N, C-alpha and C positions, 0 to 999 in steps of 0.2 A: 728231648731238651732242644728248646727255641736256640738257632745260632746268637750268637751276641751280635755280632757284625750289622746281623737283617736287623735286629731288635733295634739297634741304633736308629735305623731309617725313619720308625715310628709305624712300619708296616708289619702288622701279625702275619703272619706263614700263613702261604694259600693252602694248605691243609686244614687248616682253622678258617673255612672261607664264611662262614657267618660273622666273624670278627673282620677277616680281611677287605671283603665288599666293602663294607659302609666305611671301613677307615680308606681304601684306596682311590675311592670317588671323589674326598676332601681332600688327601693328601698328592692327588694329581692336579687337583684347582678346575676339577669340572662341575661342582657346583658349592654353595654353602648352606648346610642344614639349618644354621639358627635363626631362621625367621620365623619368627612368634607364632606360625600357623601349621600343625603337624599335619605333614606331607605334601607342603608346599616349599620345594625350593628354591633357592636362587641360582638360576645359570650364571655359572662365570663365562667368563670371553670362550676358555680353552674347551669350555662342555659345549656351550652353544654355538660355537663354530664346528665343532663334530656333528652336531645335530641337525644342522644347515647343510650341512655336507650329505647328509643322510636323508635330507629332503630334498634334495639335487639330483639324487640317484631316482628316488620316489617322482619326483617329476618327470625325468627325462623319459620314466615308462609311461606316463602319463600321456606326454605328447606322442612318444610313438604308435601310442593306441586311440587315438585320435579322443582323448578324455580333455575336459575346458574345466578351466578352475573358478571357482566361485566361491564367495566368503557371505555366508547366512551370518542372522544375528544371534547373539550370544544368548539373550533372554529369549523366553517362550512362554506364552500364556498358560495358564493352570487347566482351561476349557482343552486346548490341544493334548494335553498329555491324559485328560480324562479318556480320549478317542482314540488314544495309543492302548491304555490299559484296556479299554473294554476288547480290543482286538486281540491282546494276550491273553487275559482271562478264558474268551472263545476258544483261541488255541489250544488252552491248557487243557481246558474242560474236555475238549475236544479229543487231545490225546489219551488222556484217563479213560474214558468210556470207548474210545476205538470208532469214532464216526468219525463223519467229515463234517468239518465247523460249520458246513451251510445248514446243516440240518440240525443245529444245536441252539437254543436260546437259553441263556442265563440273565438272571437277575441283578446278581451281584458281582459287582468288578472287582479283578485282582489287584490289590495295591500297584504291582509294575514298580516303577522308579519311585513311588512316593516317597520312598524311607531313605531314597540313595540319592535325592538331591539338595540343594541347597535354594533355599526360598527367598524371593525378594515381596515383601508385602506391604513396604512403606515407599512413598517417594516423598523426601524429606520428612514433614510430619504428618503427611497425609497419607491414609490406608489406602490403598490401592482395591478399587472395587474388584478387579480380576489380578490374582495372586500370579506371580510369576517366577520361573526357578532358571538356572544357571542349566545350559546343557549337559546332558549326561554324553548323550550321541546326538545324532542331527535327522534322523528319520521322519520325526514330528515336523519340526519346521522347513526341512525342505520339501517333504512332498504335498503341504499344504501348498507352499506353488506353484509344484509341477502340475499339480490341478487347474492351475490357474495358465499354465503356459503350453501344457501339451491339448491339443484339439483334433489335429488329425494324423493319418500314418504318415505324411509328410514331415511331421514332429519328430518321429521315432528313426533310429534311438536316440534317447536322451544322454549323455553319459558326460557326468560333473566328477569333479573333485575340490576337498577344502583341505588345507592342511591350518589347524585351529588349536585352540585349549578346549578342553570339556572337563569338565568337573563333576566327581562323584564324592560323594561323603562315605569313605572309606572308614570301617571302623577299627580294621583287622590291624595288625604291626607295620607301620609303612616301612618302604625302601626305597630309596632315590631309583629312579627310573622304572624299578619293576613293579611297587605298589604304592602308588601317590595319590593324593586329593586332587592335581591341576595335572593332566595327562595331556603332554603336546602330543597332537593327534592327527593322524592322517585318515583321512573317509572318502570314499569312490561310491559314488549312488548312480547307478543305470537304471534306464526304462525302455522297454521292449515290447514288441509288438505282441509276442507267445513265450511259450516256455521254450521253444527250440532256441531261439534267439538270446534267451535269457540264459539256457546252458550253455552257449559257447561263449558268452562273456563269461561264467564263472570256468570256463578252459582257459580263456585268459590270463583270466584274474591268477591261475594256478602258473602258469607259466612266469607273469611280473612278479609274483612270490619268489620263487625260483632263483630270478635272474637279480634281484636285490641282495636275495640273502646268499648268492654265488659271491656279488659284488662284497658283502660285509666277510665273506670266509665263514660264514654258519652252518654247518651241517644240520639238519632237521628232519622231522618224523612229520609227515602229513598223514590226517586221520580224520575222516568224517565222523564226529564228533554222536555219539550216543544219542537217542530223542530225547533222553531229561536233561541233556547238556547241549542241545540245540538254542539257538540264540533264539528268546521269544520273537514269534511274530516269523521264522523264517522256517522253510519249509524243511531243509537240511543245514548244516553248517560245516563247513572243510577248515581246519586247522591248520597251521605251523607250529611246530612246539622244538625248542631247542633243549638240550639237554644241559643243564650246568652242571659243575665240578663237584657241587654237595648231593648230586644225584636228584635233585630235583628238576622236573619238566617248565618252561617257561613260554608260554603262549605267546608267538611274537606276531603273528597273522592269522587273520579268520577271514573267508569269504563266505557268503550266505548267498542261498538262493529263494529268495520271496514266492517265486507262482505270484497270482494275483490276488494273494491275501492281505497287502498293505493296501493295493490298488482298490478293493475294497470298502476299504476302512476310509479310505479319503478320497473314494469318488472320483478315482483317476481312470479316465476315458478318452477312446480316442474313435475316430470314425475311419471305419476300414476303406477299401477299395470300392467296396460296395455299397456305399453309406451307411452302414449298420454301425450302431455302437460297440465296442468292444473294451473288457478292463486289460488294464496295461499289465504286463509283469515284471517285476525288478530283479534288481541284484543289489550286494553291497561289498565293500574289501575293505578292511581296515588293520592299520598297523599304526604302534605308538613308540614313545620314548623309549619300550622296553628292548627295541633294536641294539639302544645304547647299549643297556645294563645286560645284553648277552654277547656286548663285544667287549664289554671291561670284565665279565663272570668267567667268558669261555678263553679268551686268549691271554691275560694277564699272567702273570705270576708271582714269585715272590720278591722280585724287585721292582714291580711296578706294570702299569699297562703294555701295554703292544699294541698299536692299533693298526687294522689293516689301511693299506697307503692309500685306496680309495675314498677314506673320510679322515685321515689323520691330519688335524687341523697346520701341523708341518709335517711334512715328507722329508725333507732332509735338512740337519743343522750344519752349519760351517763353524766350524772351531778352528779358527786362526793359533797358531802356536808360535809363541816367543815375537810376538809383533813388535813388541818394545827394539829388539835386536836389530829389524830388518824392515823397513815401511814397505816393502816389496810385498809381505805378507800380507797386509790389509789390501793393497791392491789386486793382488790375484784373489784373495776371498770373494772380494767386489764383484770379479770379474766371473768367478765360477758361480755365484748368486745369480747375476744377469742370464750366464747362459742358460742356466737350468730355468730359470722364469720363462725365459722365451720358448721351452721345450713342454711349459705347462706343469713344471713342478713346483710346488708350493715349499720356499726354500726360507729361511734365515739366519743372519749371521749373530753369532753371542759372542760380541767383542765386550764381554762382564770385565772388568779387573780383578778376577777373581782365579784362585788355583783351576787348572782341568780338569781335576779329580771331581770337584765339584759342581761344575758343568756337566761332567759324565753322569753322574749320579742324579742330575736335573732331570735331564731330558731323558736318561732311563726309565726312571717314574713315570714321566709324561708318554712312554712309549713311541718316541718320533722312530721310525722304521729305521731310518739312515743317518748314520752322523759321517759327517768327511773333516778331516784334519788336514792344516797346509801350515807346514812349517818355512825355513829357510830352506832346510836341504832338501825337501819335497818341490821345493822349488827350483832348485838348480839341478834334479834329477824330472823335472817335466812331470811330477806324478803327486797324487795324496793318498792318505790311507783312510779306506773306507771301512766303516764297522757296522754290520746287520744288528737291530734289534731281538732277532732271533737265532743270533749266533754268527761267528765267523767277522774275522779281520784280515784285511789283505792292504798291500799297495797297489795301485793303480796309475795309468795315465790321465793327463789332464786331455788328450787329444778326443774328441768324440766324446765329451765327457757327458754331454746331456742321453744321449742314448743309451750308454753304459750303464747310466744311471736310472732309468727307465726298467733297464733288464732286471735290473738287480730290484727292483721296487715288485716287477711281477713274479721273481722268485721269493721275495719275504712272503708276497701274497699266497701262493701256490705250499710254501711252506706252513702260512696257518692254516689253510684249507685240510693238510695231511695231517698237522699237531691237532686240530681241533675233530677231526674224525678218528684218529685214535682214541683220544680223550671220551667221546660219545660213544663207540662202539665196544670200548673196555667196560662200560656200564652197564650195558644190556645184557640179562642173562635168560635162558630160559626157565621157565616156570617150574618151580619143582614139583616132581610127581605129586598125586594126592589122592586122595579118598573122601567119602561121605560118609562120616560117623555122626548118628541121632541128628541131620540134619545140618552138620559143622563139616568146612573142609578141614581136614587134617592134610598138613606138609608132609613130605620127607625130611627137609630140612628148612631152618628157619628162614622167613620172609626179611630180608633187610629193606628199610624206609630209605636207603641213599642208591639203590639199583633200580632200576627198569626191567621190567619181566616181562618177556616177550611169549605170547601164549597161542593156541588156536583156539578159536572161541567162534559159537554161532548160536549162543543161545538168547533166551529170554530177558526182558527186565527183572523177572524174580533169580536167574541165575546170574545176570550181573550184579544184584543187588548181595548173593552169595557170596561172588567174589569177590568185591569192596569190602563186605562185613570181614570177611576171614583174613583179609591180607593188611587193612588197612589202609589200600592203596586205591588210585582212582582210574578207572577203564579212561583210554584216551580216546575208543574207539574206534572201527576199522580201518585199518592200515591203507593206503591207496597200495604199497608194496603188499602183495599176496605171497601165500605159499607156492614153490612151484611144484610140492605134490601135496595130494590131499593128507592131510592129519586128523588125528581124533580129536575134538573139542574138548576141552578140558573139564565140562561140566555134563554134557550132555552123551558125550562119547560118538557122536554124530560124524562124519569124515567130511573136512571143509578145507577150501584155502585160505579162509579168511585170517588174517593175521590181526592179531590187536598188543595194548602195551598197557602194563598196569606201572603208575607212578605214583609219587607224591607231587602236588602241582603248586606253583606259587598262584 
């Protein structure tokens, strides 16, 4: 039975996650979904501020690792898409027959992104000679320019990134931040002399992903995607998945090693130290607004959002109490605001003439990490009352308040990390025992689609297909963390350290 007190808030219980999530993103004023194109929400100031703070963390990682920010055009001519499709088709066909792509010639192009992009075919009343499309991602426009910029080994490495909107004609059910048609997207693209240098870049990407997700308090599973789920054109793809409260995994970051496959398609070469021409090796690294979706879904509760302090648009809300009784209340509130801002804390005074309970309710929904209350009695005691969004309330001294609040913000971040890990770990189960009967896997207990299953697996594609068909779940790929002791593969029976996960994916 739904708690009527909570129902009055307009927020469904989080136990009904599929209703709670779309409701809370609007009730908390992150977006407005009423724009008349499905999957294209209007960002509200509160949601956009949170997203720009996430972008800020990403930019800091880019600066730290000597990436430079670019901004490439939104429109891409159709003939460049054809070049990409030919590459993707050749790689897919090579995988299917198990040969090196350079050994394969094909006459038929894979449609690639053709069915997923938005097309521009007219300029005014004039039909364009070469149709254009809105970028679904930026390999094609960026690599076209890279081939003009790179001439010598002295031009390498080239480490670029951009934060832009990309567009996909998404036909599945849309969900704010998680599955949309206009995507707020971060992408880093790098160019290197050889495979080893590109591999070192992938290692750097892996560390950056973990730095970013740590700041957002998001535990995650790192997996090398299976070959059939590797990004088209990549040698291999590694992904970070967050486990959402409904038992589905949400891919929040990927990094791809391309070897020289794209370089050969785009004639991206350099002259080495000996004067010989060599094809470049490349990598990409991407994240999106799904990071905000993961924050909303994993950290929120029945009362609303809970923002990690690192990306909370407001970190501290100051609530003057009984300011009509004493003018000193607002004087002290403004001094507290000034002192907190001096140490870099995002702070706001809520001086609205409404009941304190309503203010509490508003900021609880918006997930502000800390509320500070200051009234006449607090002033006389040189104290204020601090309430944490993760729970806990006490009276603290106004002396050295900035450092005190910074310590509490760190405490909240650690609490969110611990709580999120408990939620995520609690959804992972060992795959039940099984046997193969008439070509079908029979399990000792029912497979649930709201759980993540861990298993030792070292089989081939057909073994993986049997697993996915029998469970109705998807293999995430070979997990970065392996088993310490060898276990028997659930299909082949071979001993292996390889750990994999089965899950429903967004």
